[in-house]
C-alpha positions as CSV (number, residue, x, y, z in Angstrom):
1,X,-8.5,190.7,139.3
2,X,-10.5,188.8,136.7
3,X,-8.9,186.0,134.7
4,X,-6.2,184.5,137.0
5,X,-3.9,182.8,134.6
6,X,-1.1,183.1,137.1
7,X,-1.1,184.3,140.7
8,X,1.1,187.3,140.0
9,X,-0.5,188.4,136.7
10,X,-3.7,190.3,137.0
11,X,-5.7,192.0,134.3
12,X,-5.7,195.7,135.3
13,X,-8.8,196.6,133.2
14,X,-11.7,195.0,131.4
15,X,-12.5,196.5,127.9
16,X,-11.9,200.1,128.9
17,X,-12.8,200.3,132.6
18,X,-10.1,199.9,135.3
19,X,-10.3,197.1,137.8
20,X,-8.7,196.8,141.2
21,X,-6.0,194.7,139.7
22,X,-2.4,196.0,139.5
23,X,0.8,194.7,138.0
24,X,3.0,192.7,140.4
25,X,6.3,194.2,141.6
26,X,8.9,193.9,138.8
27,X,6.4,193.2,136.1
28,X,5.9,195.5,133.0
29,X,3.4,195.3,130.3
30,X,3.1,196.5,126.7
31,X,-0.5,197.2,125.5
32,X,-1.4,197.7,121.8
33,X,-4.9,198.6,120.7
34,X,-6.1,198.8,117.1
35,X,-9.2,200.9,116.6
36,X,-11.3,202.2,113.7
37,X,-10.0,204.6,111.0
38,X,-6.5,203.1,111.2
39,X,-6.0,204.1,114.8
40,X,-3.2,202.6,116.9
41,X,-2.7,203.1,120.7
42,X,0.2,201.8,122.7
43,X,1.0,201.9,126.4
44,X,3.7,200.6,128.8
45,X,3.0,200.1,132.4
46,X,5.3,199.0,135.3
47,X,4.6,197.4,138.6
48,X,6.6,199.3,141.2
49,X,5.3,197.3,144.1
50,X,2.5,194.8,144.6
51,X,0.2,197.8,145.3
52,X,1.4,200.5,143.0
53,X,1.9,200.8,139.2
54,X,2.2,203.6,136.7
55,X,2.3,203.9,132.9
56,X,2.3,206.1,129.8
57,X,0.4,205.8,126.6
58,X,0.4,207.4,123.2
59,X,-1.2,206.9,119.7
60,X,-3.1,208.5,117.0
61,X,-5.6,208.0,114.1
62,X,-4.9,207.0,110.5
63,X,-1.6,205.4,111.5
64,X,-2.7,202.4,109.3
65,X,-4.0,203.6,106.0
66,X,-3.3,206.3,103.3
67,X,-4.5,209.4,105.1
68,X,-2.6,212.0,107.2
69,X,-1.8,210.7,110.6
70,X,-3.5,212.6,113.4
71,X,-1.3,212.1,116.5
72,X,-2.7,212.6,120.0
73,X,-1.8,216.0,121.5
74,X,0.2,214.5,124.3
75,X,0.9,211.2,126.0
76,X,-1.5,209.8,128.5
77,X,-0.5,209.0,132.0
78,X,-1.8,206.4,134.5
79,X,-1.0,205.9,138.2
80,X,-2.8,203.3,140.3
81,X,-2.5,202.3,144.0
82,X,-4.4,199.4,145.7
83,X,-5.5,200.8,149.0
84,X,-7.2,197.7,150.3
85,X,-6.4,194.1,149.4
86,X,-9.3,191.7,148.6
87,X,-10.4,189.5,151.5
88,X,-12.9,186.7,151.8
89,X,-15.8,189.0,152.5
90,X,-14.6,192.4,151.2
91,X,-13.5,193.7,147.8
92,X,-10.2,195.1,146.8
93,X,-10.1,198.9,146.5
94,X,-7.9,200.9,144.1
95,X,-7.4,204.7,143.7
96,X,-6.0,205.9,140.4
97,X,-5.7,208.5,137.7
98,X,-5.7,208.0,133.9
99,X,-5.6,210.8,131.4
100,X,-5.6,208.6,128.3
101,X,-9.0,208.5,126.4
102,X,-10.1,206.1,123.7
103,X,-10.5,206.5,120.0
104,X,-9.5,209.5,118.0
105,X,-8.8,212.9,119.5
106,X,-11.3,215.6,118.6
107,X,-9.4,218.9,118.2
108,X,-12.6,221.0,118.1
109,X,-13.7,219.7,121.6
110,X,-10.2,219.1,123.1
111,X,-11.2,215.6,124.0
112,X,-11.1,211.9,122.9
113,X,-14.1,210.2,121.3
114,X,-14.6,208.4,124.6
115,X,-13.2,210.5,127.5
116,X,-10.5,209.3,129.8
117,X,-11.5,208.2,133.3
118,X,-9.4,210.8,135.0
119,X,-9.4,210.3,138.8
120,X,-11.2,207.1,139.8
121,X,-11.9,204.7,142.6
122,X,-12.9,201.1,141.8
123,X,-13.7,198.1,144.0
124,X,-13.4,194.5,142.7
125,X,-14.5,191.2,144.1
126,X,-13.8,187.7,142.7
127,X,-15.8,184.6,143.2
128,X,-15.3,180.9,142.3
129,X,-18.4,180.0,140.2
130,X,-17.4,177.3,137.8
131,X,-14.2,179.3,137.2
132,X,-13.4,182.9,138.3
133,X,-16.2,185.5,138.3
134,X,-15.1,189.1,138.8
135,X,-17.4,192.0,139.7
136,X,-16.2,195.6,139.4
137,X,-17.8,198.9,140.4
138,X,-16.3,202.4,140.2
139,X,-16.7,206.1,140.2
140,X,-14.6,208.7,138.3
141,X,-14.2,212.4,137.5
142,X,-12.3,213.8,134.6
143,X,-11.3,217.5,135.1
144,X,-9.2,217.6,131.9
145,X,-11.6,217.1,129.0
146,X,-14.1,219.8,129.8
147,X,-14.2,222.1,126.8
148,X,-17.7,220.7,126.0
149,X,-18.8,222.0,129.5
150,X,-19.8,218.4,130.4
151,X,-17.6,217.1,133.3
152,X,-20.0,215.6,135.9
153,X,-18.8,212.7,138.1
154,X,-19.4,209.4,136.5
155,X,-20.2,205.7,137.4
156,X,-19.0,202.5,135.7
157,X,-19.3,198.8,136.4
158,X,-18.3,195.5,134.8
159,X,-18.2,191.7,135.0
160,X,-15.7,189.2,133.7
161,X,-16.1,185.4,133.7
162,X,-13.5,182.8,133.0
163,X,-14.7,180.1,130.6
164,X,-11.5,178.1,131.1
165,X,-7.9,178.8,132.1
166,X,-7.3,180.6,128.7
167,X,-10.5,182.4,127.8
168,X,-12.6,185.0,129.6
169,X,-15.7,187.0,128.6
170,X,-16.1,190.6,129.7
171,X,-19.0,193.0,129.8
172,X,-18.9,196.6,131.1
173,X,-21.0,199.7,131.2
174,X,-19.7,203.3,131.4
175,X,-22.7,205.6,132.3
176,X,-20.9,208.5,130.6
177,X,-22.7,211.2,132.7
178,X,-19.9,213.5,131.5
179,X,-20.7,212.9,127.9
180,X,-24.4,213.4,127.4
181,X,-24.9,217.0,126.2
182,X,-27.3,217.2,123.3
183,X,-25.6,220.2,121.7
184,X,-22.4,218.5,120.4
185,X,-22.8,216.4,117.3
186,X,-19.8,214.2,118.1
187,X,-20.8,213.6,121.7
188,X,-22.8,210.9,123.5
189,X,-26.6,210.6,123.3
190,X,-27.2,209.8,127.0
191,X,-27.3,206.0,126.8
192,X,-23.8,205.4,128.2
193,X,-21.3,203.0,126.6
194,X,-21.9,199.3,126.7
195,X,-18.8,197.3,125.7
196,X,-18.0,193.6,125.6
197,X,-14.9,191.5,124.9
198,X,-13.3,188.1,124.6
199,X,-9.8,187.7,126.2
200,X,-7.6,184.8,125.2
201,X,-4.4,183.9,127.1
202,X,-2.6,182.8,123.9
203,X,0.6,181.9,125.6
204,X,1.9,182.4,129.2
205,X,2.8,186.1,128.8
206,X,0.6,187.2,125.9
207,X,-3.1,187.9,125.8
208,X,-5.2,188.7,122.7
209,X,-8.5,190.5,123.1
210,X,-11.3,191.2,120.7
211,X,-13.6,194.0,121.8
212,X,-17.0,195.2,120.7
213,X,-17.5,198.8,121.8
214,X,-20.4,201.2,121.9
215,X,-23.0,198.5,121.5
216,X,-25.8,201.0,122.4
217,X,-24.6,203.3,119.6
218,X,-24.2,206.1,122.1
219,X,-22.6,208.6,119.7
220,X,-24.2,210.9,117.2
221,X,-23.5,210.1,113.5
222,X,-22.6,206.5,114.4
223,X,-24.5,203.6,112.9
224,X,-22.5,200.6,114.0
225,X,-20.6,199.5,117.0
226,X,-16.8,199.3,116.8
227,X,-14.6,196.2,116.6
228,X,-11.2,196.6,118.2
229,X,-8.2,194.3,118.7
230,X,-5.9,194.5,121.8
231,X,-2.7,192.7,122.5
232,X,-1.0,192.7,125.9
233,X,2.6,191.4,126.5
234,X,3.7,191.0,130.1
235,X,7.3,190.5,131.1
236,X,9.5,190.9,134.2
237,X,12.7,192.8,135.1
């Protein structure tokens, strides 16, 4: 889904939200994300079939820098199955689960700064409008990060637009209905998370992405949005 640099290579997410894209059978990808406070997050995903993929992720805060490293408590896991293929008049539909959140892990609340999507369903439809235009809409429920007693079902949506065969722009919105309690100083403020990014297909199998997260400053004690770097390397067995 989204930027179609090759018929069998499909971006499987935008900045953070999943799309209905899956890795092709026999493909595997290494994702590396650099986030504030010296954080590094890495994942490996594998396409088992043209409909099913799975992956694992792990990382921590302060990996880059001179402070004590704060590793995540456990690896994140993702499974994703494309139930319905995209057709001329209908979107593709994917069902999945992802336990990997974003940013640092908050021990006191047993959650990530931005919660994982948990169980989700997402529909994606692509259009040819001076290059590819992708629209994505999904729902999710995270039953794992609930120590803050805020685990309502959630909505997310996004759009990506190819500028040329190498560069795409992305904008997404995570309503964060499960992160809007006003009694947690490190939680969301009820605005949701608005993120944007620029994705560049540097060479055939490598994409480089610059992301701008939390543009609405939807987190207490935060004064600026975050700038993150992501690199994805795709290969084949």
